[in-house]
C-alpha positions, 0 to 999 in steps of 0.5 A, spaced: 769 184 866 774 187 871 772 189 878 776 195 877 773 197 871 766 195 873 767 200 879 769 206 875 763 206 870 757 204 875 761 211 879 760 216 873 753 212 871 751 214 877 754 221 878 751 222 870 745 219 872 744 223 879 746 230 874 741 229 869 735 227 874 736 234 877 735 237 869 729 232 869 732 229 863 734 221 862 741 216 861 742 217 854 742 212 848 744 213 842 741 221 840 735 219 844 734 219 852 731 213 854 729 210 862 724 206 864 717 209 865 711 205 868 704 205 863 697 203 865 696 196 865 691 197 860 697 198 854 697 190 856 690 189 855 690 192 849 697 189 846 695 183 848 688 182 848 688 181 856 682 181 861 682 188 865 685 186 872 680 188 878 684 187 884 690 189 887 693 195 887 696 197 880 704 199 880 704 199 873 706 196 866 713 196 863 716 194 857 722 189 856 726 187 851 723 182 845 715 187 846 715 183 853 711 187 856 709 186 865 705 188 869 705 189 877 700 189 883 700 190 889 696 187 895 693 181 892 691 175 894 690 167 892 683 169 891 685 174 886 690 169 882 685 164 881 680 169 878 685 172 873 687 165 871 679 165 870 679 171 867 685 169 862 681 162 860 675 166 859 679 170 854 681 164 850 687 163 853 689 155 854 694 153 860 701 150 858 703 149 865 700 151 873 704 150 879 706 152 886 712 153 890 710 152 897 705 157 897 708 161 891 704 160 884 705 160 879 702 159 871 703 160 863 698 160 859 698 160 851 694 162 844 697 161 838 699 169 837 700 170 845 705 167 851 703 169 858 706 168 865 702 170 871 705 169 878 704 171 885 708 170 892 705 169 897 709 173 902 709 179 899 702 179 896 706 181 889 702 179 882 706 179 876 703 178 869 708 177 863 705 178 857 710 177 850 708 174 843 708 166 844 715 163 841 718 157 843 716 154 851 720 151 855 720 143 855 716 140 860 719 134 859 724 131 855 726 124 853 733 121 856 736 114 855 740 112 861 747 111 859 752 114 864 753 117 870 752 124 870 758 129 870 759 137 873 765 140 870 767 148 872 772 150 867 778 154 868 779 160 863 786 161 861 783 168 857 788 173 857 784 179 856 780 179 863 781 176 869 774 173 871 769 168 867 763 162 868 764 156 865 760 150 867 759 144 863 753 138 865 753 131 862 747 128 862 746 121 863 744 120 855 751 123 854 749 130 852 750 136 855 748 143 858 753 149 858 751 154 863 755 161 860 763 159 858 766 164 861 770 170 857 773 169 850 780 171 847 784 172 841 787 165 841 781 162 842 784 158 848 777 157 852 774 155 845 779 149 844 779 148 851 772 147 851 770 143 845 776 138 848 771 137 854 766 135 850 770 131 846 773 127 851 766 126 856 762 125 850 760 117 849 764 112 845 761 112 838 756 117 839 758 122 833 758 130 834 757 132 841 750 134 843 749 140 847 742 139 849 741 146 852 746 152 853 744 156 858 746 164 859 745 167 866 746 174 863 749 178 857 756 180 861 762 178 856 765 174 861 760 169 861 758 169 853 765 170 850 767 163 849 760 162 846 762 167 841 769 164 840 766 157 840 760 159 835 766 161 830 771 156 832 766 150 832 759 151 831 760 145 825 763 140 831 757 140 835 750 139 835 746 145 839 739 144 840 736 149 843 739 156 847 736 159 854 737 166 856 733 173 857 737 178 856 734 186 856 732 190 851 739 194 848 735 200 850 736 198 857 743 196 855 746 202 852 743 206 858 746 202 864 753 201 867 755 196 861 754 200 855 760 197 852 756 190 850 754 194 844 760 194 842 763 190 836 768 186 840 768 179 839 766 178 846 760 182 846 752 182 844 753 185 838 757 178 836 752 174 840 747 176 835 751 176 830 753 168 831 745 167 833 744 169 825 750 167 822 750 159 826 744 157 829 738 160 825 734 154 826 735 153 833 730 154 838 731 160 843 727 160 849 726 166 853 725 164 860 721 168 866 720 167 873 716 161 875 717 157 868 720 150 869 723 146 863 726 139 863 733 137 859 734 131 859 734 128 866 736 135 869 730 139 871 729 147 872 725 151 876 726 159 874 726 163 881 728 170 877 728 173 871 729 181 870 722 183 869 721 181 876 725 189 878 721 193 875 718 198 876 726 198 878 731 196 872 738 194 871 739 202 871 738 202 878 743 196 880 747 194 873 747 189 869 748 183 874 741 185 876 738 180 870 743 174 872 737 168 871 737 165 878 735 157 877 734 151 881 737 145 877 735 137 880 739 132 878 741 125 880 737 127 886 742 133 888 739 141 887 743 146 884 743 154 885 746 157 879 746 164 881 751 167 874 753 174 878 746 175 882 746 182 884 743 186 891 736 188 889 735 181 886 737 178 892 733 182 897 727 180 892 728 174 892 729 173 899 723 176 901 719 172 895 721 165 896 726 165 904 728 158 906 725 154 899 732 157 896 735 151 899 740 147 895 745 142 895 750 146 891 750 153 891 754 157 885 756 163 889 754 169 886 759 174 881 766 170 882 765 172 889 764 179 889 756 178 890 751 175 896 749 176 902 749 173 908 742 172 909 741 169 902 747 164 903 743 162 910 737 161 906 741 157 901 744 153 906 749 149 901 753 142 903 757 144 897 759 151 894 762 153 887 766 159 886 767 161 880 774 166 881 780 167 877 787 165 879 789 169 885 783 173 886 781 166 892 784 170 897 781 177 896 774 174 894 774 169 901 775 176 906 768 178 904 763 176 910 758 173 906 764 168 903 767 167 910 760 165 913 759 160 908 767 158 909 764 157 917 758 154 915 757 148 919 752 145 913 758 146 909 762 140 906 766 143 900 768 148 896 770 148 890 773 153 887 776 153 878 782 158 881 786 152 882 784 148 876 778 145 871 775 140 876 770 135 874 766 131 880 761 125 878 753 126 880 750 124 885 757 127 889 760 125 896 767 127 897 771 121 899 774 121 906 779 127 907 778 131 902 779 138 905 773 143 906 776 149 903 781 148 898 789 150 899 791 149 891 793 142 891 787 138 892 784 140 886 787 136 880 787 137 872 781 135 868 780 130 867 781 127 874 775 126 878 775 130 884 773 127 891 774 119 888 
């Protein structure tokens, strides 16, 4: 959505919530009031057959979308984490995955009916339990035949509806694709056709319909899911989509947030998104990811570092819809990529406290088209390459912001690649050729399909 509209909505939402709080009422949702409320953790134990937590300080239990419930505890130890996993095993749960990122620990356990994610951050002592009905689990491995060099493409949107958007296309070693978001659709469906042309041109000869091994959505704003909506209407029969990956908030929170318009009938909205899932992709697995999950898409490996459940007891009602953007770390062909979507400030401060310098990556997708992100966050990531999904004419404004100035001046930054200057493609693993400018000047970015840095 546009920057000005975002600020207007956020301002009046804040005023309304403040006034409403004076009278003890909550933000509106249809004819009923709604706000996030904590319940006791025993609500979760009863709903999902979980063992009691007998350690730490209970913050509360909270309900998210799709029946997902989140319990949060402070002042916990590593021994507490081990003890709770043992209690889950005694209750009949089997370990699907368990791993660590530095001293932070994560585990996924399942029964036939239930999936539980348990994770603890060493720096803060925070432990969370996320339980929900068992659905499609994130695949830990995925077979991949090595047929071609991976490619990364940043697609410049041509929309006439909004000036923002984000769409990245990753060609994998077997010629299949990952799409991250897509951008804002438009009445003429120009970007839908543009995306289809990229998939066709980058597909290997003789492979038939392009295969989208995974379509990943950072969050549900229209400038991120809009192209998917138009693409689904135009080209659902022209591709094979194997899986959809996201974690969106519930409709009550959306309606009461700074983005209630996402529930209207406009083609770029969440209402159309759900209709497309039902009409065209009823048999396509939907994977709802949570913090600590890892999953493979062919030769790409993903770590889920943050999802909206981590905010509780705060929520998108406090920081806005952008707070629900996934934070994903991708490893492909020896290089690492941090995908931030429209990552916002509550989430930024939180992950800094939990991960610190383990956020470091080769590539950073700059948050919220350059609007968000902070100097401490970018310093922890310390990228060699920065990807800026900004609209035409917005580059100068974004580069005036302190966090982006810090990136531009960072001695470790080798190149910033900006979609404002056209659709671009790089071959992975990537290293710019001699003489490639660190910062764009508008002429150094040839239009697709030329490869940058070659």
